[in-house]
C-alpha positions as CSV (number, residue, x, y, z in Angstrom):
1,M,-42.2,129.7,61.9
2,A,-43.2,130.4,65.5
3,E,-39.6,130.8,66.7
4,A,-38.5,134.6,67.6
5,M,-36.9,136.0,64.5
6,A,-35.8,139.3,65.9
7,P,-34.9,140.4,69.8
8,A,-38.1,142.1,70.2
9,E,-40.4,138.9,69.5
10,V,-38.0,136.7,72.0
11,G,-40.7,135.4,74.9
12,G,-43.9,136.2,73.0
13,D,-44.1,132.6,71.7
14,H,-47.3,132.0,73.3
15,F,-48.6,134.8,71.2
16,R,-48.0,134.0,67.9
17,S,-47.8,130.0,67.9
18,S,-51.5,129.4,67.1
19,A,-51.6,131.8,64.1
20,V,-48.8,129.5,62.9
21,M,-50.2,126.4,63.4
22,Y,-52.1,126.2,60.1
23,T,-50.2,128.5,58.5
24,H,-46.8,128.1,58.8
25,V,-46.2,131.7,58.2
26,H,-44.2,134.1,60.9
27,P,-46.9,136.7,62.3
28,K,-46.0,140.2,62.1
29,L,-45.2,141.8,65.2
30,T,-47.8,144.3,66.2
31,E,-50.9,145.0,68.6
32,G,-52.8,146.9,65.9
33,S,-55.4,146.0,63.3
34,D,-52.5,145.8,60.7
35,V,-52.1,141.8,61.2
36,H,-50.2,139.6,59.1
37,V,-49.6,136.0,59.2
38,G,-50.8,133.7,56.1
39,T,-53.9,132.0,54.6
40,S,-54.6,128.6,56.7
41,L,-54.8,125.2,55.6
42,D,-58.4,124.7,56.4
43,Q,-59.4,127.9,54.3
44,L,-57.0,126.7,51.2
45,Y,-59.4,124.1,51.2
46,V,-62.4,126.0,51.3
47,Q,-61.1,128.0,48.4
48,H,-61.5,124.8,46.6
49,Y,-64.0,122.6,47.7
50,G,-66.1,125.0,50.3
51,Q,-68.5,126.4,47.9
52,D,-70.1,123.3,47.6
53,T,-72.1,123.5,51.1
54,P,-74.1,125.8,52.7
55,I,-71.7,127.1,55.1
56,P,-68.3,127.0,53.5
57,S,-66.5,126.5,56.8
58,M,-66.9,127.0,60.7
59,Q,-64.6,127.9,63.3
60,L,-65.0,126.3,66.9
61,T,-63.2,126.9,70.3
62,I,-63.4,126.4,74.1
63,E,-61.9,129.4,75.6
64,P,-63.2,132.9,75.6
65,V,-62.0,135.0,72.6
66,D,-63.7,138.3,73.4
67,Q,-60.1,140.4,73.7
68,S,-59.0,143.1,71.0
69,G,-56.1,144.7,70.8
70,G,-52.7,143.7,72.2
71,C,-51.9,140.4,74.7
72,A,-48.3,140.6,75.5
73,Y,-45.1,141.0,74.2
74,G,-46.3,143.3,71.4
75,Y,-48.6,140.9,69.5
76,A,-52.4,141.4,68.7
77,C,-54.5,139.2,70.7
78,V,-56.0,137.9,67.4
79,Y,-52.9,135.7,67.0
80,T,-53.3,133.2,70.4
81,D,-56.9,133.6,70.0
82,T,-57.5,132.3,66.1
83,I,-56.3,129.4,64.0
84,S,-58.0,129.9,60.9
85,W,-57.0,132.9,58.6
86,A,-59.1,133.6,55.3
87,A,-56.5,135.4,54.1
88,P,-52.9,136.8,55.8
89,D,-54.8,140.1,57.2
90,Q,-58.1,138.2,57.6
91,P,-58.6,136.0,60.9
92,L,-62.1,134.2,61.3
93,P,-63.9,134.7,64.5
94,M,-63.8,131.8,66.6
95,V,-67.4,130.5,68.2
96,R,-67.3,129.4,71.7
97,D,-71.0,129.3,72.5
98,P,-73.1,125.8,71.2
99,R,-76.3,127.9,71.2
100,M,-74.6,130.0,68.9
101,V,-73.0,127.3,66.6
102,F,-77.0,125.4,67.0
103,E,-78.8,128.5,65.8
104,F,-76.3,129.1,63.0
105,L,-76.4,125.5,61.7
106,F,-80.4,125.1,61.9
107,G,-81.9,128.1,63.4
108,A,-84.9,129.3,62.1
109,G,-85.9,133.2,62.3
110,G,-84.4,135.6,60.0
111,T,-83.3,137.9,63.4
112,T,-81.9,137.0,66.9
113,E,-85.6,138.4,68.0
114,Q,-87.4,135.8,66.1
115,R,-84.9,133.1,67.2
116,A,-85.3,134.3,71.0
117,A,-89.1,134.1,70.9
118,R,-89.0,130.5,69.6
119,R,-86.7,129.5,72.1
120,A,-88.9,131.3,74.5
121,T,-91.8,129.1,73.6
122,D,-89.5,125.7,74.3
123,R,-90.1,124.4,70.8
124,S,-88.0,122.7,69.2
125,I,-86.4,123.8,65.8
126,L,-87.9,120.6,64.8
127,D,-91.3,121.7,65.4
128,M,-90.9,124.4,62.8
129,L,-90.3,121.7,59.9
130,T,-92.9,119.0,60.6
131,T,-95.1,119.8,57.4
132,E,-91.8,119.7,55.3
133,M,-90.4,116.5,56.8
134,A,-93.6,114.7,56.7
135,G,-93.6,115.1,53.1
136,L,-90.0,114.2,52.9
137,R,-90.6,110.8,54.8
138,R,-93.3,110.0,52.1
139,S,-91.0,110.2,49.2
140,L,-88.1,108.2,51.1
141,G,-87.3,104.4,51.2
142,P,-87.2,102.4,54.3
143,A,-83.4,102.7,54.9
144,D,-83.5,106.8,54.3
145,V,-86.7,107.1,56.8
146,H,-84.6,105.4,59.3
147,R,-81.6,107.6,58.4
148,L,-83.6,110.7,58.5
149,D,-85.5,109.8,61.5
150,Q,-82.1,109.1,63.4
151,Y,-80.9,112.4,62.2
152,A,-84.0,114.1,63.7
153,S,-83.4,112.7,66.7
154,N,-79.7,113.2,67.1
155,I,-80.9,117.2,66.5
156,R,-83.2,116.9,69.0
157,E,-80.9,115.2,71.7
158,V,-78.1,118.5,71.4
159,E,-80.9,120.8,71.2
160,Q,-82.0,119.4,74.6
161,R,-78.4,119.2,75.7
162,I,-78.0,123.1,75.1
163,Q,-81.3,124.0,77.0
164,K,-80.2,121.9,79.9
165,I,-76.9,124.0,80.2
166,E,-78.7,127.1,79.5
167,A,-81.1,126.5,82.1
168,R,-78.6,125.5,84.9
169,N,-76.2,128.3,83.9
170,M,-79.1,130.8,84.3
171,S,-80.5,129.4,87.7
172,G,-78.7,131.8,89.8
173,E,-76.1,129.4,91.1
174,S,-72.5,130.5,91.2
175,R,-70.9,129.1,88.0
176,E,-67.1,127.6,87.6
177,L,-66.9,130.0,84.6
178,P,-68.3,133.3,85.9
179,G,-69.4,135.3,83.0
180,A,-69.3,132.7,80.1
181,P,-72.3,132.7,78.0
182,A,-75.3,130.8,79.2
183,G,-74.8,128.0,76.3
184,V,-71.2,127.3,77.6
185,P,-70.9,124.3,79.9
186,D,-68.9,124.6,82.9
187,S,-67.1,121.4,82.5
188,W,-64.7,121.2,79.6
189,E,-65.2,117.8,78.7
190,E,-69.0,118.5,78.5
191,H,-68.4,121.6,76.1
192,V,-66.0,119.7,74.0
193,K,-68.3,116.7,73.4
194,L,-70.9,118.7,72.6
195,M,-69.1,120.9,70.0
196,F,-67.8,117.4,68.6
197,D,-71.5,116.6,68.2
198,L,-72.7,119.5,66.6
199,Q,-69.6,119.0,63.8
200,L,-71.0,115.3,63.5
201,L,-74.2,116.7,62.5
202,A,-73.1,119.4,60.2
203,F,-71.0,116.7,58.6
204,A,-73.8,113.8,58.0
205,S,-76.2,117.0,56.7
206,D,-72.9,118.4,54.5
207,T,-73.9,121.6,55.8
208,T,-70.4,122.3,55.9
209,R,-67.0,120.0,55.3
210,V,-64.9,121.8,57.2
211,F,-64.2,122.8,60.6
212,S,-61.5,124.0,62.9
213,F,-61.4,123.5,66.9
214,K,-59.3,125.4,69.3
215,I,-59.5,123.3,72.4
216,G,-57.2,125.2,74.5
217,R,-55.4,128.4,74.5
218,D,-51.7,128.7,75.4
219,G,-51.7,131.5,77.9
220,S,-54.7,130.0,79.6
221,G,-54.9,129.2,83.7
222,R,-57.6,126.6,83.3
223,V,-57.5,123.7,85.2
224,Y,-58.7,120.6,84.2
225,P,-59.8,118.5,87.4
226,G,-60.4,115.2,84.8
227,S,-56.6,115.0,84.4
228,G,-55.8,114.2,88.2
229,V,-54.0,117.6,88.1
230,D,-54.5,121.0,90.0
231,A,-52.1,123.3,88.5
232,G,-53.3,125.6,85.9
233,F,-52.4,124.9,82.2
234,H,-49.7,127.7,81.3
235,N,-48.2,127.3,84.8
236,A,-48.2,123.7,84.2
237,S,-46.8,123.9,80.8
238,H,-43.2,125.6,82.4
239,F,-42.2,122.4,84.3
240,G,-38.9,123.0,85.0
241,A,-36.8,119.8,85.8
242,A,-39.0,118.4,88.4
243,E,-40.0,114.9,87.2
244,K,-43.4,115.2,89.2
245,N,-44.0,118.4,87.2
246,I,-42.9,116.8,84.2
247,R,-45.4,114.4,84.5
248,D,-48.3,116.3,85.5
249,F,-48.3,118.3,82.7
250,A,-48.0,115.0,80.6
251,E,-51.4,114.4,82.4
252,I,-52.8,117.3,81.2
253,N,-51.9,116.2,77.4
254,K,-53.0,113.4,77.6
255,F,-56.5,114.4,79.1
256,H,-56.9,116.5,76.1
257,V,-56.1,113.9,73.7
258,S,-58.6,111.3,75.4
259,S,-61.3,113.6,74.1
260,L,-60.8,112.4,70.5
261,P,-62.1,108.6,70.6
262,Y,-65.4,110.0,71.3
263,F,-65.5,111.8,68.2
264,L,-63.9,108.9,66.3
265,E,-66.3,106.6,67.2
266,K,-69.3,109.0,66.5
267,L,-67.9,109.2,63.0
268,K,-67.3,105.5,62.6
269,T,-71.0,104.8,63.2
270,T,-72.4,107.4,61.2
271,M,-72.6,106.0,57.3
272,D,-72.5,108.0,54.5
273,G,-73.5,106.1,51.7
274,E,-71.6,102.8,51.6
275,A,-68.7,104.5,53.8
276,S,-68.0,105.8,57.5
277,L,-67.7,109.3,57.8
278,L,-64.4,108.5,59.6
279,D,-63.5,106.8,56.4
280,K,-64.0,110.2,54.5
281,T,-62.7,112.6,57.2
282,L,-58.8,113.9,57.4
283,I,-58.7,115.0,61.0
284,F,-55.2,117.2,62.0
285,Y,-54.7,117.1,65.6
286,G,-51.4,119.3,67.2
287,S,-49.7,121.6,68.8
288,P,-47.2,124.4,67.5
289,M,-45.1,124.1,70.9
290,A,-43.1,121.1,71.7
291,N,-41.2,121.5,75.0
292,S,-43.0,124.3,76.3
293,N,-40.8,124.7,79.0
294,V,-38.5,126.6,76.9
295,H,-40.7,127.8,73.8
296,N,-39.4,125.4,71.9
297,H,-41.3,124.7,68.2
298,R,-38.9,121.6,67.1
299,N,-40.3,118.3,66.7
300,C,-43.7,119.0,67.5
301,P,-46.2,116.5,67.6
302,L,-48.9,116.0,64.7
303,I,-51.5,113.4,64.6
304,M,-53.6,112.6,61.7
305,L,-56.9,110.9,61.8
306,G,-59.7,109.0,59.4
307,G,-59.4,107.7,56.3
308,G,-59.4,111.4,54.2
309,S,-61.5,109.1,51.4
310,G,-58.1,107.2,51.0
311,T,-55.7,110.2,51.3
312,N,-54.7,109.1,54.7
313,P,-52.2,106.0,55.0
314,G,-52.9,105.3,58.4
315,N,-51.3,103.1,61.2
316,L,-48.1,104.8,60.8
317,H,-45.6,106.4,63.4
318,V,-43.1,108.4,61.5
319,K,-40.4,110.5,63.1
320,A,-39.4,113.2,60.6
321,A,-35.6,114.3,60.2
322,D,-34.6,117.1,62.0
323,D,-35.7,120.6,60.6
324,T,-38.1,119.0,58.5
325,P,-41.0,121.7,58.3
326,M,-44.6,120.7,59.3
327,A,-45.8,122.5,56.3
328,N,-44.3,119.4,54.4
329,V,-47.1,117.2,55.9
330,M,-50.0,119.8,55.1
331,L,-49.0,120.6,51.7
332,T,-48.6,116.8,50.9
333,M,-51.9,116.0,52.3
334,M,-53.7,119.0,50.3
335,H,-52.0,117.5,47.1
336,R,-53.9,114.2,47.8
337,L,-56.8,115.8,48.6
338,G,-56.9,117.1,44.9
339,M,-55.1,120.6,45.8
340,S,-52.5,120.1,43.1
341,D,-52.3,123.6,42.2
342,V,-51.2,124.5,45.5
343,K,-47.1,124.6,45.1
344,S,-46.0,125.4,48.4
345,F,-47.4,126.2,51.8
346,G,-45.7,128.4,54.5
347,D,-42.2,126.9,54.9
348,S,-42.6,123.7,52.9
349,T,-39.7,122.4,51.1
350,G,-41.2,119.6,49.5
351,E,-43.8,116.6,50.1
352,F,-43.3,114.5,52.7
353,S,-42.3,110.9,52.8
354,F,-44.7,108.7,54.9
355,T,-42.3,105.9,55.8
356,S,-42.2,103.8,59.2
């Protein structure tokens, strides 16, 4: 559904593919506010189960998303900046700043000014809850007291990291990301890990059960020093026939994927009752682009991680038959998650068979 379906759409793949990734609906070609694609996988889950938590879902991103209007090839920027859609015409804002995420999850004070005043005193969010936590500790058994203390320690550790990043970025020294919010690290790795840790805190407290996380932007020129490649992402994605260029882009993609074990290990070592959060979590990781050099959307990679409370078979590498919609996999997993009333999803043609 990310392919061009009319002459006017040719060349615009980078500016519509992200909107297709979790909707599997072809976006309407427009630069205006009349955007239209489909309801995304995560938001269909929210419609079924999201009201059981204080925050139905959160949408995070690494790249800037402060653009409005049209981007290129006649497409509104929201198509390339957003992967979560509450309805076909309702893109959900993606949050880039870890400080904003932290305040949304744990912030005390009803206004921006009140929260800023608390931060100015250099007091921890936990200082506001001393009395409540002391009373709660008295009502808990030893195991739960340990769990509460560990959770409070994790909150404080993440809060301190954000404070250090803000202090560094407001010190007057030049930044690698000029114009980025003070809470955004210049380091991609540091930013990703911080966003993962915020997700972990939210899962552990059952504040929300649904996150979408966009770790890159199709047309981004960002360079990833940790990959060992000095070419910008978008330029590297058009690698031509040169073997070195192909290998360089493979290294960038390997570098992106290498961020996942950090989060998986945190989930694995965080218990929720008798099982780990990894056993209870289902993670989709993938790309709406296969051969980016020619804007190809066939045979795209998709990884499913975590046990999903028994819904994910795991330990499988499945090569789908040609022309199998990725939507079939997502429809099947929705059914396994209890969403049996969802009869079709995007361009799905039926359920997917997980056979190796």
